[in-house]
N, C-alpha and C positions, 0 to 999 in steps of 0.2 A: 505494499497498499503504499504510498505518497504522503508528505507529509503534511501537517496541518493548512499552511498556508497555502497551498493547494487547492485543499478540500474545501478549505473557508470562498475562497474566493471560487467558485466553479457551485458552490450551494446560494454564494447571493446573487450571482446571475439568474441561475436557474430560477429561484424564491420573484426574481426582479421580474424575468419574463413570465411568469404565473401571475405576479400580482397584475401587469399589464392586461391578463386575460382576463382577470378575477375582477379587476376594477378595486383591491384590498388597498388601505393608503398601507404607507410604508413605514408608518408607527408599527407595524403588525409584524417587522423584520425580527428572525429569530438572531439574536445578539450572542449567546451561549454556544457551545455542545450541545448533542446528544445527550440528553443525560442518559447516568448507567442504567441499565433497568432496575425497575423497582424502585427508582426514586418517585418522592411523590410530590408531584410537579401541579398537582390540580386540573393540568389540560393532557389532554390524549396522547403519547407520548412512542414513536418506532420502539418496539425493543430488540426485534429482527428481522433481517435480510437474506434470502435463500433464493439466491440465485443462479445455482449450476448444480441439479440435482443429478445424482446417478440415474439418468434415463433418457431415453431416446428423445433428442429436440425437446431436453431442458421440460419436460414433461414433470409439472409438481412443482413451479417456483412458487414463494408464497411469501408473504408480508406480516408480522405480527406486532399488533399495539396493542398496549394496556391502556386501556378507559377505567381513569379514578371513578366515574361517577357515570352512569344512566346514561345512555348517547343514543340517538335517533342517527344510526348510522350512514342512515342515506343523506344525511346531510353532511356529508365528508367526501372527500376524495385524495384517490394516488395522485402523484404525477409525477413525470421529471421533466427535461427539456424537449420532451418531446409531442407532450398533449399530458390530458389530466384522465383518469380515471375513474368515474363516479363506482361507489360502496352500496351494499344490495340495502333494501329497507327493511331494516331490521332494529331492533331497539338490545345495545348490549350494555353489560357490563364489566369490568374487568379483561382479562389476558385474550385477547382473540385472535385467530390465525387465521390469516385471510387469501386460500390455497385456493392455484387454477385446478386442484385436482384432487378435491377434498380427499376422498377414500384412500388414494396413496401416502398425502399428509398427514392424517389421524393414526397409522402407526408408527412414523417419525418422532411425533412429538404429543405432551399433553394440553390438557386442559381443550378450551373448547375450537374447534376449527369450524369456517365456515367456508362454502364456497362461494368464488368471487373472481372478478376478473382483477388484475392488477399491471401495472406499468410494465413492456415488455423488457426482462432485468439482463441486460447485458454482461456477460461474465466479462468486461475488459474494464467494467467501472460503470457507474450511476451514480446520480444527486437525486433523492429522494426528496418529497417534501406533501406532507401530510397538511391537507384543508380541510377545516371545518367553519360550516356557514362564512365561506368565500373568505376564511382568515388561516394564514398558513400557521400554524400550533406547534409543528417539529420537523426537523430534517435529518435526515445521513444517508451519508455518501461510502463507498467503498472504491476499489479498487482490486483490481486481476484475482478474478472470486476463483479457489481452488472447488475441486470438483468436489459433493459431496458434504462443505462446510458452512457455517450458519456466519452471519456475520453479526457482534453482540457488541454492541457501544465501543465497533471500531474495529477490534478485532476480531479473527476466524478460528473459529474452534468446529472441531470433528461436530456434526450435527451428532445427536443422542447423548455427547461426554458429559460426564457428570463433574460434581465441583463440592467434591465432600474432604471437609476441614479436615486439621488435626487433630484427632483423640489422643488424650492425655488422662492418664492417672498416676497416685500417689500409692507406695506402699504394695506393692503386689508379690503375691509367689507368684516364681519363674526355675524353669530350670533350663540352664543352656548349657552346651554342648558344642562338638566339632567331630563334624564328619572328616576322614570314615572311621572315627575311632569309635562311636559311639553310635550307632545305626537303631539301637536298641530302642534310645528315648525319641524317636517318632514312633514307631509301633505301639510302645506301650502308650505314648501320650494319647492315641484313637482306639484302645481297645476295650477301655473302660466308657466308651459313650453309650448316651441313655434317651436324648431326645434328638441333637440334633447333629450332623457331621457333613459339613461341608467345603470342599475340597478343591483349590484354585490354581492349576498347574500350566506348563508351556507344552510338557509331555506328561504322558504315564503310560510306564509301560510295566511295574513293579506287579508282580503277582502276589506277592506275601501282604504288599499293603492291598490290593485289590481282593484277597480274602478277608479281611478283616472286615474292611466295608461291607460286602457279601451279609458277613458275618451276623454285622451290624442289622442290614437292611432287614435280615431275617428275622429281630428280635421287634420288629417294627420303628426301628430309627431312622427316620427322613434323613436320610444317606442325596448326596447332590453331587456331581461332578462337574466342574469347568474346565474347559483342555482350549489352545490356540490350534484354530482350523488348518494354520497352515505354515508350520515349523518349519525353518530352514533343514533341507534336506529332504522333507516332506513327511508325512504322515510312516512310522515305521508301522509293518503289518503284525506287529509284538503286538505292539499297541490297538491293534484293530483285533485281534482277540482277547485281550482282556478289556477292552471296552465292552467290547459283544457281552462278552460273561458277566460284566457288572449291569448293563444292561437286564440281561436273564434274571437275574437275580434281583433284579426289582429298582436297583438304580436309578436316578433320573440323570442323564448323562449328555450334558450340551456344549457344543462345538463353536467358538467364535468366532463366525468366516462369511464371506459372502460380499457385497457390492457394498454395504453399508456398515461395512466393520469400524467401526469407533478408533481404536487402534492399531497401530501394525501387526504388533503382536501383543500376545494376552502371556505377557511373561514371567508373571506372578506364581509365586511357588509358597503357601500356604493352606492351615484347615483352621474353620472352627470346628469346636468340640466342646460343645455343650455353651458349660460359658469360659472356656479357652480359648487362645488361639495359639495356633504353630505357624511361627514361619520362618524359615529359613533361605539360603543362596541355591537349594538344589532342587534339579529337576525330579518328579515321584519317577526314578526308575533304578534301577540296581545299583548303577555305578555313583549313583547321585544320594537321596537319603536309605539306598540300603545299603553303601559302605564299601559299595565295591571297586572305587574309581577316585574317586574327584575330592579333595580337602573342600572343605565346608562346613560353615557357622550356620548354628540353628537358636530357636530357645520357646519354649514353652510360657505362655503368659497366662494364669489364671485368674481372669478379672472378667466380670459381666458385661462391665461398658464397652471394652475393646470388643468383645466378642459380638457384643450386638454389632458394636460400628463394623466389623467386619463384614459380618453377614449381609448389612445394608450394602455394601460395597457386591460381595456374590448375587445380592438379587437381582441389584443393578444392572450388572454385566449378562448375566443370565438369562433377565425377561425380556430385553429390547430387541430387536429383529435380525440382529446379527446372531440372535440367540439361536444355534440350527440345533434340533435334535439329534443323536447322533443315528438313526437311523435312515432319517432322510441324510442327510452328508455323507453317509457311510453310502448308498445308493450311490451315489457318483463320484465317489473319490477312489483313488488307484494309491496301492501302499508301497512299503519299500522296505526291501527285507533289510536284515541285520542281525548282528549277533550280541545279547546281551555282556555285559562285561562280570567276569568272573572272578577279578583278582580279590585277593586279603593282605591285612595290612595290620602290622601291630597297632593293639588299643591301648596309647600310651596315656591320653587327654580324657579323663571321667564325667560325667556331667558335673555339674552346678548346680546347686538349690541355694534360693538368696532371696531375701527381699529384700527387693529391690525399690527404690527410692523412687524412681519414677519410671513411668514409661510410656512412651509416645508411637499411636500408629501412624505414616504417612506413610500416602498413593500417591503413586503416577500416574497420569502429569498432573492431578489436581495439585501439590503440594511439595511434590519433593524436593523441588529445584528450591526453593525458596530453605525448606530446611535442612537440606543437605549442605545448600552454602551458609546459612546460620552454623550448621555442625562446625565444619571448617573453620569457619571464620571466628567464631569465638573459641578457637584453642588456643592457650595462652604461654602453654609449657612443651606440651610432645603431641604430635600427630602421627600417627602408625598407620596407613596406607597400606591394605591388600586388598587389589583386586585381580580382576583376570586380566582387565587391561583396562586402560584410562583414554579417551578418546581426548585426541589432540584440539578437536572442535567443542570442549565444553567448557565451561564458566569454571568448573571444579579444579581442573588442573589448574589453573588459573591463580583460584583462590589458594590451592595448596602452595605453590611458589611463592604466591603473597607472603602465606604464613612464615613459611621460611623467613622473609624477608624483615618480616617484626621482631623476629629473633627467636620464636619455636622450633625444636629438635622434631626436624621431619622425616620420617622413613618411610619408602614409596616400594612396596613389595610386588611385582606381578608376574604371571606365568609363562615360563619357558617351556612350555609344549610347541612342539611343532610348530601347528596351525599361528602360532601366538608370537613366536619367539621372535621374528623377523622384526616385526610392528613394534613389540614390547623391546625388544635390544634400542631401537632407535631413538625410544622413549626413556630409556636408563641413559645411554650416552648425553643425551639430551640436557637430564637435569644435572647430571655432575658433572657436566661440563659446569651452567647457569652455577652449580655451586662450587666449584673452581674458583669459577670467573670472580665470583660475587662474594665469595667469602662466606659460604650461607653455611647454617648446620644444616645439610642436606643431603641425604645417600638413597641413591635408590639401585635395586638387584631384581636380579631375573631368579623366581625361586628354583632350587632344585632339588625335587622332592627327597633322594634318595634313598628309597624305598618306604618311606613314611606315610605315602598316598598316590596317588597317580598323575594327576593335571590339578591346578590351582583351578578353584571355583568360586573364589569367595567375592562377594559385594562390599565388605567391611572397612571398619576403620575403627580405630580408639584414640579418644582426645582426651590429654590431661592425664589418660591414666583412670579416669572414672565415667566417661563416656561413650557408648559403643554404637553404633551402626550397624544391623544385622537381618539382609533381607536380599532380594533377586534383582537391586537395583545396581545395575553397569553406570561405572561413570562415565559414558559418552549421552551426547545429544541425544537421541534416539529413546533411551533408557530412561533419562529424567526428562523430556517434554511430550513425548507422543504414547510411547508403550504405556499400558498397562503393567504396573509394578507396586510391591508391598514389602516395603521399612519399616522395623521397631527402630525407635531410639533407646536406649535403655542408659539413666544414669542411678550408676552403681559404681562406687569405691572396688567393691566383690567384686564383681560382673566384669570391670576394667582389667583388674589386675589378671583371671580368667585370658582374657580376648587377649591382655597383652604378655603373659607368660605362652602362649600357642602361636602369637606372629614369633615372637622370638625365637620360639624353634623351629619356625619357617623359615625365619631371617637365614637363621646359623645355617640351614639345611637340612634339619632332620638330623634324627638322632639314629646314629648305631647300636646297633644291639648285637650281644655276641652270647655266643655258649657261654656256659658258668665256667668251666675250669679253664675254657681260653681265656674272661676276666681275668680270674683269679692268675694266672701266671702272670697276664697284661701288667696288673698290677702291683705284685710283687715285684715284677720290672722296674716298672716306674719307681716304687718305692727305693728300692735299691741306687736307681739314678739318680733319685732326686738327693740322697745322703753321700754319693760321688761328688757332686756335682755343688753342690753347699761349700762342701771345704775347696771348690776351687775358683769360683765363681761369684762377685759382689754384685749384686746391683745397685747401679747408680740412683733409684730413688726407691724408699719401702716400700713404696702405693702403687709399682711403676702396673702390674698386674690385676690391683682391684677398682672397680666400680665402670667396668667395661660396659658400655653400653650400645647398642648394635646403631 
């Protein structure tokens, strides 16, 4: 969209031409920007404009108007610089959507929808005015309309996209855990369900978890699963078989897909289990929550407020027009064969039970940009970032560098997996070079699992040792601003210490495990060497090996 000066000048010109047509006094010209949706102006307000529908010949263009008082709609008109269109002879109050294809529009918006002609809304841009009793009462402008998006208050949003706020609670019982170390933490959190089990995921191929869901459904639990319909690489044939089995067991399975999809990807990984929430960085598959491959972080938080908030997200994502029943999706889909992961790894980090001082639920794209930026910007002493990768196109990278510039000790660990190595190696070099050039307390490394896990898949961070991010949000533009994602922000020193220790282990490159006999011989040799060297070598500083930090 173009800047305000151009929009104002075009709007003034359009309004002036319309005034010449209808003979309205110049005093009625709007002098302020279009009010934000919901503003109590006392006069009708243009709330939204939908000029580029996902349909042939743009069928279903609409304009949404708010009428604060009961109004004879026939006394009003919508106009652009090509002419004026009279509105239907109806009496209305509240928010009304005027659509050229009302049956299509009713499935896309909430509230009252009326059949009505509207000015032809050009995709390239338009200046639209609303007149009532011959007086211009409001105006709206837009430029370069994206397909399937609606203009609200001068900004484009995907049609049907939600606007959930951050939900926060204090003193919540929680269990935090690491993967692949503690996959049982996921399964145990699901087994005791009594009333509702709502699962959101990117992919779902775990037969173990599917069995838990099927058993819950057989007990009368309301079990619902929501997954992405177009994951990178396609839907696996294994996933199709697992979801088939869930449907046969009475589980409601919905796929986000189709021309009206609100998000590039439904990338969230969570579950609502009665009055608890489970949020992880890992997919519902053996290599993820099954502990067979990836390094991940997760948390189970027991709190009804958080549970209801996340349930509302699940409901909003499942019940709109891009929520396609699995059977309908399956009838037209093709599936890809793939082998499940079956590797095993040492169990080093046990889950931690804690009474967490404060927990906040953040969802993308609704609130994650501001929440994650605030998390990074609020770091005062230390910032440990563990990510599969960090996009160079995101404000989070700039905020991380800015943290180091204001004196925060910053460490960044990113995946060294083959599919991310080249890009992440370039990022590591860039950050380390910046640190050398400007004398910053900033270091970056590629992860080296050394048998502790398969690949790094975390999307987390620890600030000041007591604030932790756990969830699905990759630090790139798409995840922060477009995808559906879920993230928990846990504020608690005990939880912070847990994840700081985990970060340090991953930073060092894992933990070598040795047979007991070999370990004993190695220890004896080390003690003998230390005794000998103590007589031969004097350290320059008594604390030379004390207090090392990553």
